[in-house]
C-alpha positions as CSV (number, residue, x, y, z in Angstrom):
1,M,11.4,-5.7,-49.2
2,R,9.9,-7.0,-46.0
3,M,11.3,-5.1,-43.0
4,A,13.3,-7.6,-41.0
5,W,14.9,-5.8,-38.1
6,A,14.0,-2.9,-35.7
7,I,15.3,-1.2,-32.5
8,G,13.2,-1.7,-29.4
9,I,13.6,0.7,-26.4
10,D,12.1,0.2,-23.0
11,L,12.2,3.5,-21.0
12,G,11.8,3.1,-17.2
13,G,12.5,5.2,-14.2
14,T,15.5,3.1,-13.3
15,A,16.9,1.9,-16.7
16,V,16.8,2.4,-20.4
17,K,16.9,-0.9,-22.2
18,I,17.6,-1.1,-25.9
19,A,17.8,-4.0,-28.3
20,L,18.3,-4.9,-31.9
21,I,15.4,-7.3,-32.7
22,D,15.4,-9.6,-35.7
23,R,11.9,-10.2,-36.8
24,H,12.5,-14.0,-37.1
25,T,15.1,-14.8,-34.5
26,G,14.6,-12.2,-31.7
27,I,17.2,-10.3,-29.8
28,A,20.5,-9.9,-31.7
29,D,22.0,-7.2,-29.4
30,H,20.9,-5.9,-26.0
31,E,22.0,-3.1,-23.6
32,R,20.9,-1.7,-20.3
33,H,21.8,1.8,-19.0
34,A,20.8,3.7,-15.9
35,T,18.2,6.4,-16.8
36,R,19.6,9.9,-16.5
37,L,16.7,11.2,-14.5
38,D,18.7,14.1,-13.1
39,A,19.1,15.5,-16.6
40,G,15.3,16.0,-17.1
41,P,13.2,15.0,-20.1
42,E,15.6,16.6,-22.6
43,G,18.6,14.9,-21.1
44,V,16.8,11.5,-21.2
45,I,15.9,12.1,-24.8
46,E,19.5,12.9,-25.6
47,Q,20.5,9.7,-23.8
48,I,18.0,7.6,-25.7
49,A,18.9,9.1,-29.1
50,A,22.7,8.4,-28.5
51,L,22.0,4.8,-27.6
52,A,19.6,4.4,-30.5
53,C,22.1,5.8,-33.0
54,A,24.8,3.5,-31.8
55,S,22.4,0.5,-31.9
56,Y,21.3,1.6,-35.4
57,H,24.9,1.5,-36.8
58,R,25.5,-1.9,-35.3
59,G,22.3,-3.1,-36.9
60,V,23.3,-1.7,-40.3
61,D,26.6,-3.5,-40.0
62,R,24.8,-6.7,-39.2
63,F,21.6,-6.6,-41.3
64,G,22.1,-3.8,-43.8
65,P,20.0,-0.7,-44.0
66,D,17.4,-1.7,-46.5
67,S,15.5,-4.1,-44.2
68,F,15.4,-1.6,-41.2
69,A,11.8,-1.3,-39.9
70,G,12.3,1.6,-37.5
71,I,12.6,2.4,-33.8
72,G,9.9,1.6,-31.2
73,L,9.8,3.0,-27.7
74,G,7.7,1.8,-24.7
75,A,7.2,4.3,-21.9
76,P,5.4,4.3,-18.5
77,G,2.3,6.5,-18.2
78,G,-0.4,7.5,-20.6
79,V,0.8,7.5,-24.2
80,D,-1.2,9.0,-27.1
81,S,0.4,6.8,-29.8
82,T,-1.2,8.8,-32.6
83,R,0.3,12.1,-31.5
84,G,3.3,10.7,-29.7
85,I,2.6,12.5,-26.4
86,L,3.6,11.0,-23.0
87,S,1.4,12.1,-20.0
88,Y,2.3,12.0,-16.4
89,P,4.7,9.0,-16.4
90,P,5.2,7.4,-13.0
91,N,8.8,7.2,-11.8
92,L,9.9,10.0,-14.2
93,P,9.9,13.1,-11.9
94,G,9.4,16.4,-13.7
95,W,7.6,14.9,-16.7
96,T,4.0,16.0,-17.1
97,R,2.9,16.2,-20.8
98,Y,5.8,15.7,-23.1
99,P,6.0,15.4,-26.9
100,L,8.0,12.2,-26.7
101,R,8.0,11.2,-30.4
102,D,8.7,14.6,-31.8
103,A,11.5,15.3,-29.4
104,L,13.1,11.9,-30.1
105,R,12.7,12.3,-33.9
106,K,14.4,15.7,-33.7
107,A,17.3,14.2,-31.7
108,L,17.7,11.4,-34.1
109,E,17.4,13.2,-37.4
110,Q,21.1,14.3,-37.4
111,E,22.3,10.7,-37.1
112,I,19.9,8.4,-38.8
113,L,19.3,9.4,-42.4
114,S,16.3,7.1,-43.1
115,L,13.8,6.3,-40.3
116,P,10.9,4.3,-41.7
117,A,8.9,4.4,-38.5
118,L,9.3,5.9,-35.1
119,M,6.6,4.5,-32.8
120,V,5.8,5.2,-29.1
121,D,3.4,3.5,-26.8
122,N,2.7,2.6,-23.2
123,D,5.1,0.1,-21.8
124,A,2.5,-2.5,-20.9
125,N,1.0,-2.2,-24.4
126,A,4.5,-2.8,-25.8
127,A,5.0,-5.8,-23.5
128,A,1.7,-7.3,-24.7
129,L,2.7,-6.9,-28.3
130,G,6.0,-8.5,-27.5
131,E,4.3,-11.6,-26.0
132,A,2.0,-11.7,-29.0
133,Y,4.9,-11.7,-31.5
134,F,7.6,-13.5,-29.7
135,G,6.3,-15.0,-26.4
136,A,3.5,-16.8,-24.6
137,G,0.7,-15.1,-26.6
138,Q,1.9,-16.3,-30.1
139,T,-0.9,-18.9,-30.4
140,F,-3.7,-16.6,-29.1
141,S,-5.9,-14.5,-31.3
142,D,-7.2,-12.5,-28.3
143,F,-5.6,-12.2,-24.9
144,M,-4.7,-9.7,-22.1
145,L,-1.3,-9.3,-20.7
146,V,-1.3,-8.3,-17.0
147,T,2.0,-7.1,-15.4
148,L,2.3,-7.6,-11.7
149,G,5.1,-5.6,-10.0
150,T,5.5,-2.3,-8.3
151,G,2.2,-1.5,-10.1
152,V,-0.3,-3.5,-12.0
153,G,-0.6,-2.8,-15.7
154,G,-2.1,-4.4,-18.8
155,G,-2.3,-4.5,-22.5
156,I,-5.0,-6.0,-24.7
157,I,-4.5,-7.9,-27.9
158,L,-7.6,-8.3,-30.1
159,N,-7.4,-10.2,-33.4
160,R,-3.6,-10.2,-33.1
161,A,-3.4,-6.4,-32.8
162,L,-3.1,-3.9,-29.9
163,Y,-6.4,-2.5,-28.7
164,R,-5.7,1.0,-27.3
165,G,-9.1,2.5,-26.9
166,S,-10.3,5.9,-28.0
167,H,-7.7,7.8,-25.8
168,G,-4.9,5.2,-25.6
169,T,-5.6,4.0,-22.1
170,A,-7.3,0.7,-22.7
171,G,-5.9,-2.1,-20.6
172,E,-5.2,-0.1,-17.4
173,I,-6.5,-2.9,-15.3
174,G,-4.5,-1.7,-12.3
175,F,-7.0,1.1,-11.9
176,M,-10.0,-1.1,-12.0
177,T,-12.0,-0.7,-8.8
178,I,-12.4,-4.0,-7.0
179,D,-13.5,-2.8,-3.5
180,Y,-15.0,0.7,-3.6
181,R,-15.6,0.7,0.1
182,G,-12.2,-0.6,1.0
183,Q,-9.4,1.2,3.0
184,S,-6.8,1.0,0.3
185,V,-6.5,4.3,-1.7
186,H,-4.1,4.4,-4.6
187,A,-3.5,7.5,-6.7
188,G,-6.6,9.0,-5.2
189,V,-8.8,6.1,-6.2
190,R,-10.2,3.7,-3.6
191,G,-10.0,-0.1,-3.8
192,T,-8.1,-0.5,-7.1
193,L,-6.4,-3.6,-8.2
194,E,-3.0,-2.0,-8.0
195,G,-3.8,-0.6,-4.6
196,L,-4.7,-4.1,-3.4
197,I,-2.0,-6.3,-5.0
198,G,0.9,-4.0,-6.0
199,K,4.3,-5.0,-4.6
200,E,4.1,-2.5,-1.7
201,K,0.7,-3.7,-0.6
202,I,1.7,-7.4,-0.7
203,V,4.7,-6.7,1.5
204,T,2.6,-4.6,3.9
205,L,0.0,-7.3,4.1
206,A,2.6,-9.9,4.8
207,K,4.2,-7.9,7.6
208,E,0.8,-7.4,9.2
209,R,0.0,-11.1,9.1
210,Y,3.4,-12.2,10.5
211,R,3.1,-9.7,13.3
212,E,-0.3,-11.2,14.2
213,H,1.3,-14.7,14.3
214,P,4.9,-14.2,15.3
215,R,5.5,-17.9,16.0
216,K,4.6,-18.8,12.5
217,L,7.4,-17.1,10.8
218,W,9.2,-19.1,8.1
219,S,12.5,-20.8,8.8
220,P,15.7,-19.0,9.6
221,Q,17.3,-19.9,6.3
222,H,14.9,-17.4,4.7
223,H,15.6,-14.6,7.1
224,G,14.1,-15.5,10.4
225,E,12.1,-12.8,12.1
226,D,13.6,-9.8,10.4
227,L,10.5,-8.5,8.6
228,S,12.4,-5.5,7.2
229,L,13.9,-7.9,4.6
230,L,10.5,-9.3,3.5
231,S,9.8,-9.1,-0.2
232,P,7.6,-10.9,-2.7
233,R,10.6,-13.2,-3.5
234,T,11.1,-14.2,0.1
235,L,7.4,-14.7,0.5
236,E,7.5,-16.9,-2.5
237,H,10.3,-19.0,-1.0
238,A,8.4,-19.2,2.3
239,A,5.2,-20.5,0.5
240,H,7.2,-23.1,-1.4
241,S,8.7,-24.2,2.0
242,G,5.2,-24.8,3.3
243,D,4.7,-21.7,5.3
244,A,0.9,-21.4,5.9
245,I,0.8,-17.6,6.2
246,A,2.8,-17.1,3.0
247,M,0.5,-19.5,1.1
248,S,-2.6,-17.8,2.4
249,I,-1.3,-14.4,1.2
250,W,-0.6,-15.7,-2.3
251,R,-4.1,-17.2,-2.4
252,E,-5.5,-13.8,-1.5
253,V,-3.4,-12.0,-4.1
254,G,-4.4,-14.5,-6.7
255,S,-8.1,-14.3,-5.8
256,I,-8.1,-10.5,-6.0
257,L,-6.4,-10.7,-9.4
258,G,-9.0,-13.2,-10.5
259,V,-11.8,-10.8,-9.6
260,G,-10.3,-8.2,-11.9
261,L,-9.8,-10.7,-14.7
262,A,-13.4,-11.9,-14.3
263,G,-14.5,-8.4,-15.1
264,V,-12.5,-8.5,-18.3
265,V,-14.0,-11.8,-19.2
266,A,-17.5,-10.5,-18.7
267,L,-16.9,-7.2,-20.6
268,L,-14.7,-8.2,-23.5
269,D,-15.1,-12.0,-23.7
270,I,-11.4,-12.4,-23.5
271,R,-10.6,-15.9,-22.2
272,K,-6.8,-15.9,-22.3
273,F,-4.5,-14.1,-19.8
274,V,-0.8,-13.9,-19.8
275,I,0.8,-12.8,-16.5
276,G,4.1,-11.0,-16.5
277,G,6.1,-8.7,-14.2
278,G,8.3,-9.5,-11.3
279,I,5.5,-10.9,-9.1
280,S,4.5,-13.4,-11.7
281,A,7.6,-15.4,-10.6
282,A,5.3,-16.7,-7.9
283,G,3.7,-18.8,-10.7
284,D,1.0,-21.2,-9.6
285,L,0.9,-19.6,-6.2
286,V,-1.0,-16.8,-7.9
287,I,-2.2,-18.3,-11.1
288,V,-4.2,-21.2,-9.6
289,P,-6.3,-19.1,-7.2
290,A,-6.7,-16.5,-9.9
291,L,-8.2,-19.0,-12.4
292,D,-10.4,-20.5,-9.7
293,R,-11.7,-17.0,-8.8
294,I,-12.4,-16.2,-12.4
295,R,-14.6,-19.3,-12.6
296,H,-16.4,-18.4,-9.4
297,S,-17.0,-14.9,-10.5
298,T,-18.3,-15.5,-14.0
299,L,-21.2,-17.4,-15.6
300,P,-20.7,-21.0,-16.6
301,S,-21.2,-20.0,-20.2
302,M,-18.0,-17.9,-19.9
303,H,-15.8,-20.8,-18.7
304,D,-14.9,-22.4,-22.0
305,D,-11.3,-22.0,-23.0
306,L,-10.3,-20.0,-19.9
307,E,-6.5,-20.0,-19.5
308,V,-4.1,-18.1,-17.3
309,I,-0.4,-18.6,-18.0
310,R,2.9,-16.9,-17.2
311,A,4.6,-14.6,-19.7
312,S,7.7,-16.1,-21.3
313,L,9.8,-13.0,-22.2
314,G,10.6,-11.8,-18.7
315,N,12.2,-8.4,-18.6
316,D,12.8,-8.4,-22.3
317,A,9.0,-8.2,-23.2
318,G,9.2,-4.4,-23.4
319,V,12.1,-4.2,-26.0
320,Y,10.5,-7.0,-28.0
321,G,7.2,-5.3,-28.1
322,A,8.6,-1.8,-28.8
323,A,10.3,-3.3,-31.9
324,A,7.1,-5.1,-32.9
325,L,5.4,-1.7,-32.9
326,C,7.4,-1.1,-36.1
327,F,6.7,-4.5,-37.5
328,E,3.0,-3.8,-36.9
329,S,3.0,-0.3,-38.4
330,P,1.7,0.1,-42.0
């Protein structure tokens, strides 16, 4: 019997998201719970296992046990999907190298009698697979998902399958060096994409620009001159309202992103890019200058079929993709 449903889990520093995913129709059930960071790795695993078991029993009631494909989990940080080990996840204090899959399997084995697959992977990889199966990447054979938010992450789909690399870290575009002589140092590396266009850097850049031109602040309905309230979302509203500084910042962000994507085009001959994460809400403010910069930073022979589009699954990409790890598994 073709496995028809799975449980997708997206582990983050703020929340654990869990969903029942029907292979054909998508999300059937969805929950979000605050991550129990204060309980340490073992406590978080207990939390995830309890949520997964409850979700499993709801799924059995709805779909029956015979078509259950398994449980998939996307986590931040380096994930060795073969051995199931999570390494140095950001925003999970106290975690270094942790046997994520084995610990979760042990916690689950008392509750779930038959577990066809238990898959773990990097959260950006899971999001890429989610967009491939259910979202904006469904029609692409090869593409790269880039997530723009607090950090910059990525996942690579080649021939409709995840490409993880020899050590599971393929797609970490946020640590691609764009300006090795620059002032921005992130995680000890100078001039990375994440160090230049991560959320914190965008806000810092905007504050600097508005302080330089205090009479050019956007209109009071956005928040006047109170720069402490500035965020990518208010910067987006300002740009759509015609604010010149906001528009220039988004052009700069898009151009920097485009330089990074141009490197991917040159190296892997990937021509399709799906942009997700909270900052992708800026839409064409980022996408248009990014596509323009890709064209200016690559050979004319590399321009055919170039496309940069927004992801379509939003914050659900992680749970979709975590479940799809089970659909993808042998």
